[in-house]
N, C-alpha and C positions, 0 to 999 in steps of 0.2 A: 339730291333730287326727290328722294322718298319724303324726306322731312318737309321739303318745300311744298309738294303736292298735297300732303296731309294737312299742313296749316292753312292752305289755300281752302281746302274743303271744309275745314272748322270754321274759318272766317265767313265762308259762305253759308254754313249751317247756322251760325249764330245771327247773320242778317235775316236768313229766311224764317227763322223762329219768331221774329217780330212781325213779319207779314203773315205768318200762319195763324197769328191770334184770332179768335173768332171775333167778328164785328159784323153787324147788320145795320146798314144805314136806315135813319128814320124816313127817308124819302128816296125817290129814284130819279127825280128830274130836278136840276138846279145848277147853279154856277159852281166853278172850282172852288171859289172861296167858301161857298155854302158846304160842300163836302168835306173840305179841310177843316173847317171850323167844327162841323159835326163830329168828326174823328177826335178832335181835341177835347170836345165835351162829353162824349159817350164811350170812350175807350180809355185804356191805361197808357196810351202812348201820345206824346205831344209833338206836333209837327211845328216847325219854326220856318218861316218863310218871308220875303219882301215881294210887294205888288210890282216892283219896277222890272223884273224879269219873268214874271209868270203873267200869263193872260188869265187872271183871276176871275173876270167877268164871262168867260167863255161858258155857254151853257152845255151841260152833259146830261144825257139820258142813259142810264145804266141799262145794260143788256143782261138777260138772264137774272140770276138770283145769287150775287156774289155774298159769300158769307164769312170772308176773311178780309182783314186790312190789306193785304197785298192784292187780292182779287179787285177791291174797290180802286185802289191807286193806280192799278194797271190800266183802267179805263179812264180815270180822272186826269191822270198826268201823260196820257198818250200824246206824242209829238211835242211835248214841252221840252225845251232846251234847258234842262236842269241836271245837277249832279246831286248826289245824296250822301250825307254823312251820318253815321250812328254814334250817339254819345250818350251815356247814362240814361238809357231808355228814352232818348229823344232823337227824332229824325230831324235834321237840318237840311233844307234845299237851298243849293247854291247855283250860280250861273254856270252854264256849260255851253260850248260851241255846238254840240250835237245832243239830240235827245237821248234818254236812256234806252238800253237795249229793250227790245219787245217783251222779252220774257223776264225782266229784271225783278218785278214784284211778284211773280208767281211762285208759289210754293211747289216743289216737285216730290213726289212720293213714289215708293217702289210698288211695283206690281211683280209678285215673284210666287214661285211654287214649283210643281213638278208637272211635266207633260207625259202623259201615259196613254197606252192603247185602251180603248174602250173594251174590247173583247177579253184581254187578259190583265190588265193593269199594269203591262211592262213598261218600264220607263223608256222614252224615246230620246235617244242621243241625236244632237245636230237638228233638232226641230226648230223651225224658224219662227220668230216672233216679230211682228212688224206693225208699226203705227204709220199709216200712209200720210196723215195730216202733216206730220212733222218729219216724214222720211227718216224715222229712227227705227232701228231693229236690233236683235240679238239672236244668239243661238242657245239652245240647251247643252249642257255638258254632258259627259259620258254617263251620268246617273239620272239625266233627265231634268236637272235643276236649272231654272232659268231666272233671271231678274232684269228689269228694265225700269228705268226712271221716266215718269210721266208727269205732266203738269196736273195741278188740282183741276177738278171739274169733270166734264164729260169727255171721255176718250173712248175711241173704237181702235181695237187691235185684232190683227188676224194671226192665227197660229196654224202652222202648216207643216207637212212631212211627206216626203215621196211615197205615193201609194195610199194616202190618206185623204179624207174630206177635209178641206180647209174649214177652221173653225172661226167664226166671228164672234167676238166678245165686247160687249159695251159696258162700261163701268164708269160710275160717277165717283172720282176720287176725292176723299177728304182726308184720308191718311194712308200710310202704307198698307197694302192690302195682300194677303196671300190667296192666290188663285190657282188650285190644282185643276189641270185641264186634262180630259180624255178625248182623244181623237179617234174617229171611226174609219176602219179600212174601206177602201172604195169597192171592193168585191170580196167574195168568198174564196176565190181562187187566185190570190194575189201573187202565188209563185210563177204564173204564167208570164208576168211582166218581164220584159227583157231590158228595160231601161236601167242603167245604173243609177244608184242613189247619188244625188249631187252633194258635193262637198261645200263647205263654207266658202265664200269668196276669198276672205282673208286667209284661208288654210288650204292652198292649193295643192293638197297632197291627195294621195289614193284612199279611197274608202271602198271596201269590198262590198258588193251588193248582197243583200240577204236572200234575193230570189234565186231560184234553182236554174240558172242559165246553163243551157246544154253544153256550151263549150268549157264549162267548169267540170265536167264530168270526166273521170279517168277510170276506165275499166269498171263502169257502173257505179262509181262512188263519187258524190259530189264533194268537191275540194274548193273552198273559198279562196285559198291562197293562189289557186291558178289564175283568178282575175288579175293578179298582179303580174303574173308571167307575161301577160299580153303587153304590159306598158314597156316603153323603151328603157333601157338601162337596167332592167330586171331580167335575169336569166335563171331557167331552171336547168340544172346540171344533175340529171339522175346519175345514180350508181356512186355518189360520194356523199359523205356525211352532211346532212343539212344542205341539201343540192340547190342552194340559192345564192347567186352571185349578183351584187349591186354595184354598179358603176366601178368596176374593176377590182373591188375587194374581194378577199377570200371568204369562205363560208363563216369562219369564226368571227367575222367583223359585223355580223348581223345580230341584233338583240330581238328575242322573241319573248314577250310577255303575255302570259295567260292569266287573266284576272290578277295582274300585278306580280305573278310568279315568273321569274325567269326559267325557261325551258332550253337546256343546252342542245338538244337534238330534237326539234319538233317534227319530225318525218318519219314515214314508214316506208319500206321498200327502197331503202338507201336514197332517200330524197324525192321519189316519185309521187308520194301521196302525203299530205300534211295531217297533223293530229287534230286539226280544227274541223270538227264536225258542223256542217251548216246548220243542222236543225237546233243545235244548242247555242248558236251565236246571237249576240244582240248587236255588236259592232266589231269592225276590223279595220285598222289604219295602218297604212305603211307610210313612214316618214324617210325620204331618201335625199332630200334637198333642204329641207326646212325642219330643223330639229329644236323643238321647244326646250327650254332650259331644265325641265323636269326629267328629261331623258338623257342618259348616258350609258357608257360602258361598251360601245361599239363604234367603229369608224365609219361604217358604210350605211346601215339601216337600222331602224327600229320599227317592229311590228307589235301593235298594240291590240290584244284580243280581249273583248269582254264577253262572257257568256250571259245567257238569260238569267233574270231573277227567279222566273218561274211564274206561271199563270195564278193570279190571285183571285180569280173569279169562278174558274171551272177547270175540270181535268180535261187535258188534251194531250195528244201525242202524235207520233209518226213513226212508221216502221218501213225499213227498205231492205230489200234482197236483190243482191246483183251478182255478178259473175266472181267478183274479188272478195266480197265480204256481206255480212248482214249487220243491220244497226237498228236501234230503236231509241227514241227520245220519249220522255213521259214527264209531265209537269202539271201541277195543280196545286190548289190551296190546302193548307193545313187548318187555318182559320181565315175565312174570306175577308180580304182586304187588310189582313194582318200578317199573315205568314205563309210561305210557299214553299215548295221543293221541286228541283229539277234534276232528272237522272238521265243520262245518256250513255249507251254502250254500242261498242262496234266489235265485231270478231271476224277475222279473215277465215275463209274455207276454200281457197283456190288450190291447195295442194294435190288434190286427187287429179285435177285437171292438167297441172304441171307435170305430174308423173306420167299421165297418159300421152302427154305430147313429148316426153323424154327431153325436157328443157334443160335439164341439169340444175334446175333452181328449186329450192324448197322455202317457202315463207310462211310466217305465221306471226300474226300481232293482234293486239286488242287496244282498245281506249275504253276508258271509264271516267265520265265526268259527273260531278255531284254538286249541288248547290242548294243550300238552304238560306231563305231570306225571311227576316223578322222585323217588323216594325215595332219601335218602342215608343209609343206616343205618335205625336205628328211630326216631330223634328228629328228623331233618330232612327237610323236603320242599320241592323247588323246583318252581314252575309258571311256565311262559311262556305268556303270553295275547296274542292278537292279533285285531284286528277291522277290516274295511275295509267300507264301505258307501257306496253312491252313488245319487243320484236325478237324473233329468231329468223335467221336466214343461212341457208347452205347454198353454196355455189360450187358446182363440180363441172367444169368444161375443160376439154383438152387435158392439160396437165396441171391446171390450177384446181385447188381445193381449199375453199374458205368456209369458215363458219363464224357467224357473228351474233352476239345476243347483246341487246341494249335496252335501256328502258328509263322512263321518268316517273318520278312520284313528286307531287307538290300539293301543298295545303296552304290556305290563307284565312285569316280572319280579318274582315274588313268592317269599318265603322264609318258612316256617313252622319255628319250633323249639320243641321240648318242652324247656323249661329244667330242670323239676324235676317232682315230683308235684303241685305246686300252681301252677305258673307256666308260661304259654304266651306266645310272642311271634310276631308276624306283622310282617314288613317288606316294603316293596315300592318299586320305581321305575317310574314310569308316564310315558308321553308320549302327548298327545291332540292331534288336529289337526281343525279344521273349516273348511271352505270354502263360500262361498256366492256365486254369480254370478246376479243377477236383471236380467231385462230388461224393459222396459215400452214398447210401441210405442204412441206418442201420434198418433192419426189424427184429423183434424178435417175436418169437411165443412161447407159452407155450407148455407143453407135450400133449395137446388136439389139438393142431393145432390153437389156438385162437390167433389173432394179439394182441400183448402186446405193440409194439413200432414201430413207422414208422417216422424217421427223416432222412433228408438228411444234411451231412456236406460238405458244399462247401469251396474250397479253392482257391485262386488266387495268382499268383505270376508272375512277369515279370522283364525283365532285359534289359537294353538299353546300348549299348557301342558306344563310338565315338573313332576313331583312326586316327592318322596323322603319317605316316611312309615314310622313304625314304631308299634306298639301293644303293650303288655304287658298281660297279664290275670294277676293274682295272687289266689288265694283264701286269705285268712288262716284262715277256718274256713268252716263251712257258712252262717254268717250274715253274714260281711263279704267283700266282694270288691272289689278294686282295678282299675281301668282306667286306665292312664297312658300317655301317647304323645305324639308331635309330627309336624310336617310342615314341610317346606320346599319352596316352589314358584316357579317363574318362568314369566311369562305374556307373550307377545309378540303384539300385535294389529296387523293391517293393516285398519283400520275402515271405511273408506268411500271407496274410489277409484271414480271415475265416468268414463264416456265417452259422448258424444252422437254417434251415427252413423245411418246410414241403415239398418243391418242389425244384427241380434243379434250380441254377441261373447261366445264362450265360452271364451277362453283368457286366464288370469290375466296372462300377459305383455303383452297388448294394453292393459292399463290403465295410466293415468298413475301414476308412483310417487308414494307419500305416505309421509312419514317414520312408520316403525312406532311404536307406543306399547307400553311394556313396564313392568312392575312385579314386585315381589317380595313374598312373603309367607312370615312364619315363624309356626308354630301350636304351641302347647302345650296339652294337655287333662288333666284329671284328674276321675275321678269314682269314687264308692263305690255298691255295691249293698248295702243293709243290710236284714236282716230280723230285728227285735228280738224278734218272736214270730210265731205262725202267722197272726195276721190282718193284720199290718201289714208293708209294704214300701215303701222309699223309696230314691231314687237322686239324691242332690245331685251337682252336677258344675259344673265351670267350663271355659270355652274361652278362651284368650288368643291373639290374633292380632296380629302386628306387620306393618304394611303400609307399603310405600314406592314411590311413583311419582315418579321425578326427584327434586325436593328436598321433595316433600309426604310426610310421615310421619304415620301413624294408628296408634294402639293401641286395641284394642278388647277390653273384658272381656265375657264373655257368660256369665252365670250360668244354670244349668239346674236345675229340680227336678222330679221325678216321684214321686208317693206313691200307694200303692193301699191301702185298707182293706177287708178282707172283714167284711161284716156277718154272714154266715152262709155256708154252702156253695153257696148260690144267688146271693146278691146281693153286690155290692161297689160301692164308690166309688173314683174316681180324681181326682187333681188334678195340674196341671202348669203350670209357668211357664217360659217360654223367651225369652231375649234373643238375637236373630240379627243378624248383620252380613253385607252384601253388598257386595263391591268392584266387581263387574262390573255395568254397566248395558246393558240392551238397548233401543235405541231404533228405532222402526220409521218409515219416511218414509210419511206419509199420502197422498203424491201418486205413489207408485211402484207401486201395485198390491200383489199378495200377495207374502208372503215376502222383503219388502226390508227386512231387519233387518240391524242393526250392532251389535257389541259395543263399548263404550267403557269405559275404567278410571275409577275414581275420582281426582279431583284436588283441589286446593285449593279451587276454585270448585265443582266437581261432587263434593260429599262422598259418603261411602259411605251406602248405604241401611241403615236399621235397623228391627227391629220388636220389639215386646214383645207377648207373647201369654198370656193366661190361660185355662185350660180346666178345667171341672168335668164330670166323666162319671159314668155309672151303668151298670152292665151286669146282667143277669139271665140265668142259665142252669139249666135244670131237667134232670131225669134223662131226659126224653123228647126231648131235642135241639131245644129251643126256646131261642134265644138272642135276647135284646133288648139294645140298646145306645141310649144317649141322651147327648148332650153339649150343653152351652152354652159359647160361647167369645166373647172380645173380643180383638181384635188392633188395635194401633196402629203405623201405618207413618210413617217419618221419612224425608225426602229422597227420595221417589219421583220418577222422571223423567217428563217429557212434552215434545212438541215446542213450541217457541215459535211462536206464530201467525205465519204468513206466511214462515216460515223454511224453508229446505232444507238438511238435513245433509249430503246427498251432493254436496258441493262440495270440491275439493281445496284446502282452506284450513287453516291453522293454528289459526284462532280457531273451531273446530267447537264448543267448549263454550258460545259465545254462543247457539247454536241449541237448547239444551236446557234446560228449566225444571226447577226443584226444588219439590217441594210435599209435602203431607202427606196421609195416609190413614187411614181407619177401617173395619173390618170387624168385624161381629159377627153371631151367629146361633144358631139351634138346629138340631141334626141328630139324626136317630133312624133305626134300622133294626132289622128283625126277620128272623130266618131260622129256618126249620123244616125239619128233616131226618127223614124216615122212611126205611123200607126202599125205597120206590119213588118218593118225592117229595123234591124240594128246593124251597122256596119262599123268595123274597127280596123284601122291600119296604123301600124307604128314602125319607125326606122330608127336604127341607132347606128352612128359612126363613132367609134372611140378608139383610143390608144391606151395601152396599159403597160408600164415600164417597171422593172425592178433593178437594183444595182447593189451588189455585194462585193466587198473587197477582195475575197478569196474565190469569186466565180468569174468566169469568162474574163479573166485578166483585169478584172475591176471595171469592165465596160458595162454599160446598161444593156439589158436584154428584154425582149417581150415576156411578160409574166405568163405562167401556164394558162391562166384564164383570159387571156387577151383574145377578144373577138372584135375583128375590125368592122364587120357589118352584121347586121341582125334585123330581120324583118319579121313581123307578126301580123297576120290578117286573119279576121274572124267575121263571120256573118251569120245572123240568125234571122229566119223568115217565120213570121206568124201567119200560117195559112189561114185559120180560123181560131175560134175560141178553144178548140181541142188539139190542134196539131201545130207544133213548131219544129223547124228543121234547122241544124247548125252545121258549120263546117269551120276548121281551124287549121291554118297552114303556118309553119314557121320555117325560116332559113337562117342559119348561122355559120359564120366563118369556122374553120377547123380550129383544133387545139393545137397549143404549141408544145413541143416536147424536145428533149435532147437525146441524142445517141451516145453511148460510151465509145470513146476511142481506144479504150483498154478494157479488156475482159480477161481475167485470170482467175485460177483457183486460189482459195485461202489456204496458204501454206502455215496456217497457225499449227503449232505443235499438238493442240487438241485434236486436230482433224487427222493427224498422222499421215500426211501426205508425202510420199517420198518420190513419187514419179507422176508427174501431171497428165502424162499420156496414157497411163494404165492405172488409175486410182481405184481404190476399194470404195471410197465414198469422198465426196467433196462438195463444196458449194462454190459458186461463181461470185467474184467481186467486180462491179461495173465501176469504171472511172471515167469521168468526163471532164476534160479541161475547158470546153466551152458549155454554154447553157442555152437551152431552149431556142435551138437553131433550125427546128424543122416544124412542119405543120400538118396535121391531119387533113383529110378531105373535108369539104363543108358538109354540114348536116342539114337535112330538111325532112319534115314530116308532115303528113295530112291525117287529121282525125275528122270523122264525120258522124252525126247522130241525128236521131228523130225522137220527139217526145209527144206522147198522147196523154191528155188530161180528161178526166171524167169525174162527174159528181155521182157518187154511189148512193148517197142518201143525205138525210139532215147532217150538215156539218162534217160529212165525210166525203173526201176527194182522193183521187188516185192518179198517179203518174206512171206510165210505161215508157221507158227510155231504152233504145237499142242503137248501137253503133258499131264503128270499127276504129280501133286504135292503131296508128301507124299503117294506113290503109295499103301503102306500097312497100312496106317491109323494109325500112331504112334500118341499118345496124345501130346499135347503141351509140349514144351521143359522142362521148369523149373518152371512153375506156379503151386503153391500148396495153399491149404487154410485150416483153422481150422473150424470144423463144430461140433455143440454140443448143447445140451439143459440142462437148469438148473435142470428141473424136474427129468429127468432121470440120471442127473449127468454123461453125456457120452461125450467124445471128441474123434474126429478122424481126421485124415488127408487125405485130398483129393487131388490127383495128376492127375486125368484123364481128366483134360480139353482138349478140341479139338477145338480150334479157326478154324483151317483150317484142316478138315478131308481129306479123299480121294478126291482130287479136280482135275478134268480134266479141260483143258483150251485151248483155240486157239486164236490166234491173227494174223493179217494180216498187213503188212507194205508195203507201196509203197514209193519209192525213186525217185524223179524227179529233 
């Protein structure tokens, strides 16, 4: 298929090269015979024809000032029923039952370049390029690059982007032409806008708005990821590592890319707040049903985040102070229009308030983003990106005492090159590192309240990954585009080193050494974007990966297909099929409290996880800014992981794979949402109906059971009211079905010799072993929460604006979403389930932001 399409393009290019040759007629009024003879006499091309099938006496008056052979023939042979053959620099006209296509003789040229902001010079992703005369259009890519084929002669095109003035560009095309365009913002306080940025029609996925919407604010911190949590099929489950669940998948099935770097835990506060600081973002996409072939590594979703290049015109910034943290972003040119720098930093400071409230929680985190951008000439751009973030958290409630320390470090070198008017290449080298230290204090009392045991179980895990990748975009014409690329990666894991001591350990060097686990992966991908007509778009693709861990080798073919059919200007249908493969497994120790996770690679016994998903979608958009979406999907999961009953992964032993089970899963459901935009209102309502099943041979007697994160129903409702140019008010309400969990049918002390237990009714120290013959048979109460906020915008001076936001998180004090625990004593032989944790109770907050 690739060879055929390229050969067709080459043949067309050879034919058009003849028509593109310069030629100016010696007259502009005459018969067809006169014009054909004039071409034979005054050009280097000879046209052979016969009078019996051409109306050679027809009088033609040329319009405009044609300057090529093709432009003249287009007018001279219009409506003539002829065919054309090219041989040895000769054009032969032969009879035909139909005339030649209207654009047959026209030479087409590329208009290409970058679309940027006027104020900052920042590239704009997904800007629209549209030629109304021929109803042709395209979009800029993540780096602002665009290319569109237009006919020779006069053309008018329009370039637009949400929140910016539409730019009209008129050009007289005689050759491929580079046109870098700068778009101007509509207002100086664009962040007041509450309308989400529209996505491309063919890419019906979610794009986070860059504007500061009040419903995206959590405890005074703006979080772009919260825009996605409002959509159906996407759930935020705080208090677990990376608290995001997409269409029934577990947290490890989501891939988070920050400037191309994989981030293995992109959250703070155990999933409550993401590391993505809105002031440093350029674009943020979520793929959950339509996965381009360039993405892989996860079964459920991909989030692709790009940070700003930095203002190349002037220095500007933003500072924010809230209840939870303070942050600032500063960007500006090192050399105007050539190089820039962007720095963003955030630091938490809520601990004094938590201590005053006696919440039993201590949190501390920071984020640091850095980016340097340098243009090398007009075709090459180099970007150096860096990120560092760290979290510390202590939880001490009732008899539980946990301590966690985790952090990410990532860096990349990125190179963009404009190869030609139709080709763009992006290459990068990335390194990403994640560390996680978790400690769980196990304190046990007898029936009189006397302390019997006080031990701390500490675990350490880390993962480091190196990636080298390149991707080529080539536009054959306006209807066919190629995306081709590859990746090579090396991953090294220290999965589960443990230390049992009297106190918490927070230094990696204090843990016992465990042989690191490493693997390699090579990836090739290919896809087409094809538009055969104005109604139909489809994108076939394939991703091939080659994986090796020690002697275990695995090759995965991952076909992808996405298609869109427009029923009319308001309604469209879409279909997608995706086969995904995941080599990394995240397993969680059920006995070690929260955030006790470890990553392990695929092996000959622990094969890669795979999924197949089919999605059918419908969308409606009217001229009054009402958008309605609906999807039905079915996803099958193979070789998903689970802990073997009664096993403990966090033991320094080489046979760790024996402690992990493999099984299958099924997820299916219905999702719908509606959005309404007016001058003063933004309204959002979404609903999810879903089923999520798992099946393991050694659990629940081999019968399927609801997965832990099964949510039968979920509703998200948001409203923002713009009272005037200074005030906006927002509310967000969500409802979700309760969590699924299992209760043990046997609870007994550990009679291991090391514990020296002789009499379980009068022990000196012991630990309980929970055993369940059934799985996930109970469900917690439904969860619902209401957040409200108000924002006030002011202009403080020249190019200086401020935003004051006040609100209440969890206004009626719902307990934490899905955290539960087992409590009991051996003396009383009792066991109860506790679900009323409240990490964040009714929490008022205020934040103040200054943009300059």
